[in-house]
N, C-alpha and C positions, 0 to 999 in steps of 0.2 A: 916622370914615372909613367910607364906605358899602361895601357888600359887593362891588360891581363893582370898585372900586379895590383892595380887599384881594385879590380873586381875581387881578387883574392883577399885583399886587406879588409874590404867591406864584409866579405863572407866570414872572415875571422872575427870581426867585431860582432856580427850576428851570433856566431857560435859562443863567444864569450858572454854575450848578453843573456843567453839561456843557460850556459854552464854554471856561472857563479851562483844564481839563485837556487838552481837544482842541487848543487853540492852543499850549499848552506842548509837547504831544507832536508836533505837526506842524511846530513851529519850532525843533527841537533844534539844527539846524545854524546857524541865525541867532543863537540865544542864545549858542551856543558861540563863534561868530565875534565877536560884539559884546562879550562879557564876558571873552574870552580864557580860558575854562574848557575843560577837556577834555570830550569828548562823553560819556564815561562818567559824569562828575560831573553834567553837565546831565541825563542820563537818570535818575540816582539822585534828584536833586532833583525832577524831574518826577514820579517814582513816589511820593516822600514827599508831594508836594503833592496828588497824586491820592488817596492814602489819607486825608490830613487833610480834603480836600474832601468825600469820601464820608461819612466819619464825622461831621464837623461839619455838613455840609449836611443829612444825614439827621436829626440831632437838631434842628436849626433848623427844618426843614420840618415835622416831626411836631408840634413846638411851635406853629408858626404855623398849621398846619391845625387843631389843636385850639382854639387861642385865638381866631383871627380868623375862620375859616371855619365852625366848628361842625360840625354833622352834616347839613348840607344836601346834597341830591343834586347841586346845581350845582357842588360841589367837583370833580366829575369832569371839568369843562371844562378843568381844568389839564392833563389828559392831551393835549389838543390845543393849548391856548393857549401853551404854552412854545415851540412850533416857530416861530411868526412872530418872537418875540423872539430866538431863537437865530439865525435867518437875518439879522435886523437887526444883531445883534452881529458876526456873521461879515462882513457887508458893510461895516460901519463899520470894523472892524479892517483889512480888506483895503484899504479906501480910505485910511485914515490911515497905514498902514504897508505900502506896496506892496513887492513883492519886487524889489529892484534888483540883487541878485547871483544869478546862475544856480546857484551852489553852495548856496544856501539852500533849494532845493526839497527837500521831504521825500521819503522813499522810498515806493514803492507799498504796502508792508506797513502803513505808518501809516494810509494811507487805508482799507485793509480793516478795520483795527481800529476806526477811526472809524465806518465804516458799520455794523459789528456793534454798536458801542455805541449808535448812534442807533436801531437796530432794537429793542434791549432796553430802552432808557430809558423809553418809555411804560409798559411793564410795571412798572418800578421806581416810577414815579409813581403808578400804580394801587395798588400795594402800600402806598405811603406814605399814600395817601388812605384806604385801609381801616384802617390803623393809627391815623390821625387821627380816625376815626369811632367807635373803640371806646369803650365806656361806662366812664367813670372812677368812677362811683358803685358801690362794691362792697357797699353795705349791702342787706340783704334785708328786704323789707317783709312783715310778717305781717298777716294779716287780723284 
């Protein structure tokens, strides 16, 4: 697999890592209505999914960055490349599952949380790229 394809796959994983919790958070009322679960239960399950997504995604992405992308400076393109994939996923989700019930609209506070998360997410990607670039060779060479 060439480097360009690997870089795009890692960017897709970054986009999915933020897309899934956001869609769960913004569609609480729809999930509650369709599954006949209480809103508190759906919120709890969304929180658990968010925690699992952050922990599992971080481990997966540090591993993929170290194994696939190596220590190239081009890895930092993932800070930008995740955004078009995220927009594509949101567009596809909105096209495939249109909002047909007015009661399914999320509250404004969820949108503010999503905006805050989208502002902080590139910093998170930058930190993961730095973690992926660390040197794993702990041996000291003597002259």
